N, C-alpha and C positions, 0 to 999 in steps of 0.2 A: 847524666841529667843535670840541668840547671838547678840551682839551689832555691827551691820554692820557700823554704823556711826563712832563708835570708830575706827574700822578697816580702813575705808576710810580716816579718819582724819590723822592718823599717816603716811599714804601713801601720804598725800598732795592732796587728791582728794575731799576735801570739800571747797567750796568758800562761797556760800550763802545757808542758810537753813531756812525754815519757822518754827516758833515755833511749837513744838509738833510733828515734823517729827521723831525725834529720838525716842521719847516715843512710837509712833505708830509702828515703826519698831521693837522695843523690845517687844511690847505687843503681836503681832500676825503676822502670815504669811501675807504679804502685796503684792498686785499687783501694779507694777510700770511700767512706760513706758518711752522709749526714742525714739525720732524721727530721721530719717535719710533722708536727702534731696537728691533726685535723680538727682544731677547735672552731674553725670557721670555714666557709666555702671559698675563701680567698686567703691571700697573705698580705700583711701590711709591711711597712718599711723596716720593722724590727726583724723581718726575715730576709732582708736584703743581704746582710753579712753572710749567712750560710750559703745563700745563692751565689754570691760573689766568690766565696771560698771554692765552691764547686767549679766555677768558671776558671778560676786561677789553676786549679788542679788540671783541668782539661788543657789549658793553654801551656802548661809546663810538661805536657806529655803523659800525665797520669790519667787513670780512669776513674771518673766520679760516679758514685751511685747515690741517687736521691731516694730515700726511703720515706714513703708516706705511711703513717702509723694507723692503719685501719683497725688493728688489734689493740695497740697501746692506747689509741684514742678512746676505746671503750672503758678504760680505767681512769686515765688522767694522770699526768705527771705531777707528783707532789713537789718537785724541785721549785724552790722559791715561793711556795704557796703556804699560807698559814691556816687555811681551811680546806676541807674536803671539797673537791670539785663535784658539780652535778653531773651525773652520768648522762651521756647523749644516747638517743635512740639509734637503732641501726639505720633507719631511714635518713636521719640527719647526718649520720656519719658517712653514709654512701654519697650523699650530696656534697659534703665537705671534701671527701677524698677526691671526687671527680673535679671539684673546683680547684683544688691545690695542684692536681696533675695538669690541669689546663694552664695554670699560671706558670708552673715550672717549665712547661714545654716551650714557653716564649724565650727562655734563656738558654736552654740546653736542647740540642737536637738528639732526641732519643731514637731517631730513625737513621742516624748516621752510620756509615759503613767503615768509619775509621777504626783502627786497631784499638784505640782507647775511647771508643764511642761511649757517651754517657748511658747509664742504665737507670730505669725507674722501677722500683719494686714496692709492693704493699705487704707489710708483715702479716696482714690477715690471711694471706694466701697460704702461709705455712703454720700459722697458729690455730686456724679454724678447726682443724682435725686433731689437735693435740689434746688428749684427755688430761683431766686434772691429775689422775694417778700417775700417768706417764711423765707429766711435767714435774710432779713432786719427786719421783724416783730419779729421773734422768738429769734434771736441772737443779731442783731444790737441794738434792743431796750434796751438790758440789760446793755450795757456798754456805758458810755458817751464819746464824742469826747475829752472832757477835760482829762479824764482818759487815753485815748490812746495817746494824745499829750504829756503827761508827761513822756512817756517811752523814754529812752535814744536813742533807735534805731530810733525813730521818731524825737526827738529834734535835734539830730546831723545833720540829713538831712535837716531840716528846717533852722538851724542856719548857715549852711555851704554856700560856694559860688557856689555849684553845682545847677542843675536844680530843686532841691526839690524832692518831692516824689509823684508818681502817686497815684490815688485812689486805683488802683489795689494792689500796695504794702502796702498801708495804711491798707487794709483789712486783710493782712496776719495774724496779731496777733489775729484777731477775728476767723479766720478759724482754726488756731492752737489751740486757746482757746476752740473752739467747739470740736476739736478732744478729748481734755481732758474730756469734758462733756460726749461725746459719749462713751468713754471707761469707764468712771465712771458709767454711767447708764447701760451699757451692759456687762461689765467685772468686775465691782466692783473695778476699778482701782482708787486708791486715791493718787498716787504719780507720779509726772513727774520729770525726771532728765535730765540734759543736761549740756552743756558748760556755762560758766558764761555770755557769750554774749546772751544767751537765757533767762536770768532772766525775762526780760520784757514780753516776749511772754508766759513764763510759769506761771507767776503770773496773767496774764490776764486769763489764763485757770482756775486757782484756784478761781478767782472771778466769772467766768461764772458757774463753778460747784455750787458755793454757791447761785448765783442769779437765776439759772435755776432750782434749786432743792429747798428743804425746808431749812430754816435758820439753821437747825442742821447739814447740810451736811458739811463734812470735806474733804478738799483737801490739799495736801502738795507738797512742792517743795524742791529740792536740786540740786545745781549746783556745778560743779567742775571748778577749774581754767583752763584757756587756757594754754596749754603747750608751754613753750618758751625755747630758747637756751641762755646760759650764754653769748655768744659772740654777741648777738643781731640779729643774722641771723634767718631766719624763720625756725621753726621746721617742719620736714617732707619734706624738699626740699633738693635736691642735685644739682650738676651742670647739671644733665640730666633732672631735673624737679621733680615732685612728686615721693615719694616712695610709690608704690602701694602695696596692699595686694594680688594682682593677679600676679602670676609668669609670665604670658604672657605680663604684662606691666612692671614689675620690676623683673628681674631674682632673684632667691633665693640667688645667690652669691652676687649680688649688695645689696640686702636687708640685708644680714648678714654683709657685709662690712660697711653699714651705721651705724650700732650699734657698731661694733668693733672700728670705728673711732670717737666715742663719746668722748668728753672731760672729764677729771676727775670730774669736777664740775657737769656736766650734768649727768654723769653715776651714781653718788650718788643719784641724784633726780629720774632718770628714772628707776633704779632698784626697787624702791618702787612703782612707778606708773604702770609700764608695765609688772611686773611679779607677780606671786602668791606666791613667797617665803615668809615665815613667818618672823616676825620682828627680832628674834634672829639670824636667818641665814643671813639676810641682814646686821645686825649690825656687825657680824663676818667678812663678806665679805668686808665691808667698812673698818674695822680695818686692815685686812690683806692687802688690797689695799694701804692704807695710809702708811703702813710700807715698801712696795715695789712697788711703783706706776709704775716702769718701766716694771713690769711683766704684767700689764694691766689685772689683775685678774677680776676686776669689769666689764670691758668692755667685756671680753670673756664670763663671766657668763650671762651678760645682753643679748648679741647677741645670745647665745645658747638658753636661755629661750624663748626669743621672736620669734626666727626663728622656734623653735619647736612648739610653740603655733600657729603660723600663717601657717606654711608649713608642719611640721612633723619632727620627729627625723631622718628619712631616708634622707630627703632633707637637713637637717642641716649637716649631715655627709658628704654629697656631697659638700656642700659649704665649709666646713672646709678643705676637701681634695683639693678642687680647690685653696683655700687660701694658702695652704702649698706649692703649686707649686712655688709661688713667694717667700714665706717667710720661708719655711721649707726645709727639706732635702728629697724632693720627688724624685721618680724614673721615668724612662721612662714608666714603666707599669702603674703608676698612671696618668701620662700625657695622655696616650692613652685611659684612661677611660673617659676623658672629651669629651663632644659633641661639635659641632662647636660653638654653642651659648656660652658655658662656656669658650671655648678658646678665643673667642672675648672679653668676659667680663674680664677674667683674664689678658689678655695682652692689654687691652684698654690703649691707650696712649703711648705704646712702639713704637719705630721706626718700620715701617712695609714696606716690599718690595714685589714686585710682579715679579714672574718669569713665563715665558710661559711654559706650561706643556710639549710641544713638546721638548723643550731644555732639560728638566730634564729627559725625556724618554731615551735620549742617554747618560745621565750622565754628570755632571759638576764637575770639580775639586774643592775641598774645598777652595783653594786659590782664584780661580776665583769667587767663591760665596762670599767670605769675601771682596774682592776688585775687582770689575768689574761688576758682576751682581747686587751687592749692594755696599754701601759705609760704611759697618760695621767697616772696618779698613781703614786707609788713604792710605795704600800702600800694595803691595804684600809682601814686605820685613817685614813690621810690622805684617802681617798675619802669616808669618812663625815664627817670634819671639814669638808671642802670643801662637801659637800651641806648640812650643817647651817648653814654660814655663808652659804648662798645663792650660792655661787660656781660652780655648775655649771648650764649651760643645754643642753638637748637641742633641737636644731632651733630655736634662738632663744627657747625658752620655759624659764623658770626651773624647776629641779627642786627639790622640797622634801621628797621622800619617798625615804629610802634603801632602802626595800623595793620600789621601782619595778622593773617588768619591761619590757624592750624586746623587741618582736617585729616581724614583718614590716609591721604597720600603721604603725610609726614611720618607715618608709623614705620618703625623698624620691625621687620618680621610680622607686620600687621598687628602689632601688639604694644610696642614700646616707643616712647619719646624720651630722649636724653636731653636734659637742660643743664647747662653749666653756668653758674653764677660766679663771676670773678675768675681767678686763675685756677682754683682747685676745687671749688664746691660744686659737686655734682648732685643732681636730683633725677629721679627716675619716675616717669609717668607710665602707667600701664592701663590699658583699656579693657573693660569687661562688658 
């Protein structure tokens, strides 16, 4: 087998690893799993790393298992949390589990007939009939409280000023650990992977595999670092909140823009983590970028690769076309291709004015539009000067007649008019 650990290491995707893991992955095709917590009905870009790890596993000839935590989601993972999580209802959990399965299915073909075909499981399927007494006897007996208390996720909660940790959350690592044992026994899964904050839960699983099987049982663990941003702000967040992998929650345009706006330092790190480009290609890209950083070659390639991976090449092309409206030399025809959602995304934050549709039906002079119906220009004389100087564009077409009348036929999608003043100052008019 090709050395996947070597590949993940140069990409910056290895944080902790149990001895023997690399040797196991080189020796033979290995079944490995990663869990996804159903705290929402979709996944955001914070979940891209575990998804990419599963794809790397498949590409290197190993068998990936994606576990959706329908059972563990009822409790809530205390790792990295200072307070108790609110418990979700079964109805919300079912909706979230279905949503996560739908997202994961875009990246992994769970209907494949390959020998190492990806598998999707839900731990609720084997936990729902497990009685408390049976769990306490068969699982709880195997791990001491001392062992569980030594985990960072537990110690931090007990040593802090908060309310501590409920018994419910305290049992989380045992349930996750049992998941590993169940997959070991039923799927010959010997490796669990996840973020570095999961190390405690994962190693509890390796212990359970050993203690609930014979002494020769082998179980392995590999975690990756949590992704951070160089400026200290949280990765995966924008002013509008999480960057989701679902176009209904985060538009493809906004998704693309998130990566385009990455800093130089972060782009060098992210191009290794979030793409499948080989090392020589990435080294060349970084070198070219360093020679001409103003061209933002690294950010453009990063955004292209990730947007294609998450949404498709077709959606990438639409996002680039939408981006060119503001930053390129686009035409009215290209502007007219945008739907209403894309127009709102592209012109988010620009001055926006509303005009009553009935007024526009009879026609409004451009001078009155620029000063009167709106305050795009401070006076009518300034509006005339700007038009004469060729400084006004209506829907990306230069206006050269101050007697022009705008009416309903000038609307984009029967709702919008885009007015550009000077080289960069955009204004959006919407009719109601």
